[in-house]
C-alpha positions as CSV (number, residue, x, y, z in Angstrom):
1,X,108.7,192.7,132.3
2,X,107.9,190.0,134.8
3,X,104.8,191.8,136.0
4,X,103.7,192.3,132.4
5,X,104.0,188.6,131.7
6,X,101.8,187.8,134.7
7,X,99.1,190.1,133.4
8,X,99.0,188.3,130.1
9,X,98.2,185.0,131.7
10,X,94.6,183.9,130.9
11,X,92.7,183.2,134.0
12,X,89.9,180.5,133.7
13,X,87.1,180.4,136.1
14,X,85.5,177.0,136.9
15,X,82.3,176.8,138.8
16,X,81.9,173.5,140.6
17,X,78.2,172.6,141.1
18,X,77.6,170.3,144.1
19,X,74.0,168.9,143.7
20,X,72.7,167.5,147.0
21,X,69.6,166.2,148.7
22,X,69.6,164.0,151.8
23,X,73.0,162.5,151.1
24,X,74.6,162.6,154.6
25,X,75.9,159.1,154.1
26,X,78.1,160.1,151.1
27,X,78.5,163.9,151.1
28,X,81.8,164.0,153.0
29,X,83.5,161.9,150.4
30,X,82.1,164.1,147.7
31,X,83.4,167.3,149.3
32,X,86.8,165.8,150.1
33,X,87.1,164.9,146.4
34,X,86.5,168.5,145.5
35,X,89.0,169.8,148.0
36,X,91.7,167.5,146.8
37,X,91.6,168.9,143.3
38,X,94.9,170.3,142.0
39,X,94.8,173.0,139.4
40,X,97.3,175.3,137.8
41,X,97.5,179.0,138.8
42,X,95.5,180.0,135.8
43,X,92.4,178.2,137.0
44,X,90.2,179.7,139.8
45,X,87.6,177.5,141.4
46,X,84.5,178.2,143.4
47,X,82.0,175.7,144.8
48,X,78.2,176.3,144.3
49,X,76.2,174.2,146.7
50,X,72.7,173.5,145.4
51,X,71.1,171.7,148.3
52,X,67.4,171.0,147.7
53,X,66.2,171.5,151.3
54,X,67.8,168.3,152.7
55,X,66.1,167.0,155.8
56,X,69.2,165.3,157.2
57,X,72.7,166.6,158.0
58,X,73.9,167.0,154.5
59,X,74.2,170.7,154.6
60,X,75.8,170.8,158.1
61,X,78.5,168.3,156.9
62,X,79.3,170.5,153.9
63,X,79.6,173.6,156.1
64,X,82.1,171.8,158.3
65,X,84.5,171.7,155.4
66,X,84.2,175.4,154.5
67,X,87.1,176.6,156.7
68,X,89.4,173.9,155.2
69,X,88.6,174.8,151.6
70,X,90.9,176.9,149.5
71,X,87.9,177.7,147.3
72,X,84.9,179.9,148.2
73,X,81.6,178.1,149.0
74,X,78.4,179.7,147.6
75,X,75.1,178.4,149.0
76,X,72.0,178.7,147.0
77,X,69.1,179.6,149.2
78,X,65.7,177.9,148.9
79,X,62.7,177.4,151.2
80,X,61.0,174.7,149.2
81,X,62.1,171.4,147.6
82,X,62.4,172.0,143.9
83,X,63.1,168.5,142.7
84,X,66.2,167.2,140.8
85,X,65.7,169.0,137.5
86,X,64.8,172.5,138.8
87,X,67.6,172.3,141.4
88,X,70.0,171.8,138.5
89,X,68.4,174.7,136.7
90,X,69.0,177.2,139.5
91,X,72.6,175.9,139.9
92,X,73.3,176.5,136.2
93,X,71.8,180.0,136.4
94,X,74.3,180.9,139.1
95,X,77.3,179.9,137.0
96,X,79.4,182.7,135.6
97,X,82.7,181.1,134.8
98,X,84.3,179.7,131.7
99,X,83.6,176.1,132.7
100,X,81.1,174.2,134.8
101,X,82.2,171.0,136.7
102,X,79.4,168.9,138.1
103,X,79.3,166.6,141.1
104,X,76.2,165.0,142.7
105,X,76.4,164.5,146.4
106,X,76.4,160.7,146.3
107,X,79.3,160.5,143.7
108,X,82.9,161.5,144.0
109,X,86.1,162.2,142.0
110,X,89.0,159.8,142.4
111,X,91.7,161.8,140.6
112,X,93.1,165.0,142.0
113,X,93.6,166.2,138.4
114,X,90.0,165.5,137.3
115,X,89.3,169.2,136.7
116,X,92.7,170.1,135.3
117,X,92.7,167.3,132.7
118,X,89.2,168.0,131.4
119,X,89.8,171.8,131.2
120,X,93.1,171.1,129.4
121,X,91.2,168.9,126.9
122,X,88.5,171.5,126.2
123,X,91.1,174.3,125.8
124,X,92.8,172.2,123.1
125,X,89.5,171.1,121.5
126,X,87.4,174.2,120.8
127,X,85.0,172.1,118.8
128,X,83.8,170.4,122.0
129,X,81.3,171.8,124.4
130,X,81.6,169.0,127.0
131,X,84.3,166.6,128.2
132,X,83.7,163.7,130.5
133,X,85.5,160.6,131.7
134,X,84.3,157.0,132.2
135,X,83.3,156.4,135.8
136,X,83.5,153.4,137.9
137,X,80.0,152.2,138.8
138,X,79.1,151.3,142.4
139,X,76.0,149.4,143.1
140,X,75.1,148.9,146.8
141,X,78.7,149.9,147.7
142,X,80.2,147.2,145.4
143,X,82.0,148.0,142.1
144,X,80.4,146.5,139.0
145,X,80.7,146.9,135.3
146,X,77.9,147.8,132.8
147,X,78.5,146.2,129.4
148,X,77.1,149.3,127.7
149,X,80.3,151.2,128.6
150,X,82.9,148.4,128.1
151,X,83.0,148.9,124.3
152,X,85.3,152.0,124.6
153,X,88.4,151.2,122.7
154,X,90.0,154.6,121.9
155,X,91.4,157.1,124.4
156,X,88.8,159.6,123.3
157,X,85.3,159.2,121.7
158,X,83.3,162.1,120.2
159,X,79.5,162.2,120.1
160,X,77.0,164.1,118.0
161,X,73.3,164.6,118.3
162,X,72.7,161.6,116.1
163,X,74.7,159.4,118.5
164,X,72.7,160.6,121.5
165,X,69.4,159.8,119.7
166,X,70.5,156.1,119.5
167,X,71.3,155.9,123.2
168,X,72.6,158.0,126.1
169,X,76.4,157.8,125.5
170,X,77.4,159.4,128.8
171,X,77.0,157.7,132.2
172,X,76.3,160.6,134.5
173,X,76.7,164.3,134.9
174,X,79.2,163.9,137.8
175,X,82.0,163.2,135.5
176,X,81.4,166.2,133.2
177,X,82.9,169.6,132.6
178,X,81.0,171.9,130.3
179,X,81.6,175.2,128.5
180,X,79.5,177.7,130.4
181,X,78.8,179.7,127.2
182,X,77.3,176.7,125.4
183,X,75.3,175.7,128.5
184,X,73.7,179.1,128.6
185,X,72.6,178.8,125.0
186,X,70.5,175.6,125.3
187,X,66.7,175.8,125.4
188,X,65.1,176.5,128.7
189,X,62.4,174.1,127.8
190,X,64.6,171.1,128.8
191,X,64.0,172.0,132.5
192,X,60.4,170.9,132.1
193,X,61.6,167.4,131.5
194,X,61.2,164.6,134.1
195,X,64.7,163.4,133.4
196,X,67.5,165.9,132.8
197,X,70.8,164.3,131.8
198,X,69.9,162.8,128.4
199,X,68.0,165.8,127.1
200,X,70.8,168.0,128.5
201,X,73.4,166.1,126.4
202,X,71.2,166.2,123.3
203,X,70.7,170.0,123.7
204,X,74.4,170.6,124.2
205,X,75.3,168.5,121.2
206,X,73.4,171.1,119.0
207,X,76.3,173.5,119.8
208,X,79.3,171.2,119.5
209,X,80.8,167.8,120.0
210,X,80.7,166.0,123.3
211,X,83.9,164.1,124.2
212,X,84.4,161.1,126.5
213,X,87.8,160.1,127.7
214,X,88.4,156.4,128.4
215,X,90.3,157.4,131.6
216,X,88.6,156.8,134.9
217,X,88.5,159.7,137.3
218,X,85.2,159.3,139.3
219,X,82.7,157.0,140.9
220,X,79.1,156.9,140.0
221,X,76.7,155.3,142.6
222,X,73.7,153.5,141.2
223,X,71.2,152.8,143.9
224,X,68.9,149.8,144.1
225,X,65.8,152.0,144.3
226,X,66.9,154.1,141.2
227,X,64.8,154.2,138.1
228,X,67.1,152.3,135.7
229,X,67.9,149.5,138.1
230,X,64.2,148.6,138.4
231,X,63.6,148.2,134.7
232,X,64.0,145.0,132.6
233,X,65.0,145.3,128.9
234,X,61.5,145.6,127.6
235,X,60.5,148.2,130.1
236,X,63.8,150.1,129.5
237,X,63.1,150.3,125.8
238,X,59.5,151.5,126.4
239,X,60.6,154.1,128.8
240,X,63.3,155.4,126.4
241,X,60.6,155.8,123.6
242,X,58.4,157.7,126.1
243,X,61.2,160.0,127.3
244,X,62.5,160.7,123.7
245,X,59.0,161.7,122.6
246,X,58.9,164.0,125.6
247,X,62.2,165.5,124.6
248,X,61.1,166.0,121.0
249,X,58.1,168.0,122.2
250,X,60.3,170.2,124.4
251,X,62.8,170.7,121.6
252,X,60.0,171.8,119.2
253,X,60.2,168.6,117.0
254,X,63.9,169.0,116.2
255,X,64.7,165.4,116.9
256,X,61.7,163.8,115.3
257,X,63.8,161.7,112.8
258,X,65.9,160.3,115.6
259,X,62.9,159.4,117.7
260,X,61.4,157.5,114.7
261,X,64.7,155.7,114.0
262,X,64.9,154.6,117.7
263,X,61.3,153.4,117.6
264,X,62.0,151.4,114.5
265,X,65.1,149.8,116.0
266,X,63.0,148.7,119.0
267,X,60.4,147.1,116.8
268,X,63.0,145.2,114.8
269,X,64.5,143.8,118.0
């Protein structure tokens, strides 16, 4: 009877995507945050390393952890630099599990139950295709707050496509776990975009709700030479209009009404 009960246990496979490019300064902390994850026996993990031809020691540092890892490492081969978006695309194509957890090489998880908690949430909420937490932001190695994310009052917030057409409701991909089946259903056109995360969320939201937990389980590094940190408010609004119009073209006009509404909001302000 005991053996029969074991066979009835549902095993869930979680692919952890590690996205890297020239991140030798941060990558050890990222990998260590993966290895510290504690999951139940019904969850099996594997780590997919999508290194985009780093020119520094990023890949060597990752390999130095392989013998210490309880999870298998899968290295995606590539001879040419693909760029951020296409590097994500090939990593997503490699995923075969039930869920996909994402970590970029300059971010890291702070909670050993990060994966377990998000998988548990998605198992209980079949209407959701993505679950994320609210990260701590680091700017030039110092913690700081972004007012945009301080409004969260409830323990969980749910977002639809309409919400994402008003603004990008999720800070970054490194705090997210996604249903693999839903991820495979989104339009391949999005990988022609110059900026992936926002259109990725919009596309996923066409297949279900996206949930954000107020709980903090990760750190998101924002660099001084990053796109968003260089823009003032006017430039930020103009860029968003440009990128939403790009998204609308890639999604065959499905978000036209949302783009117009965003443009009108900018004009009123």
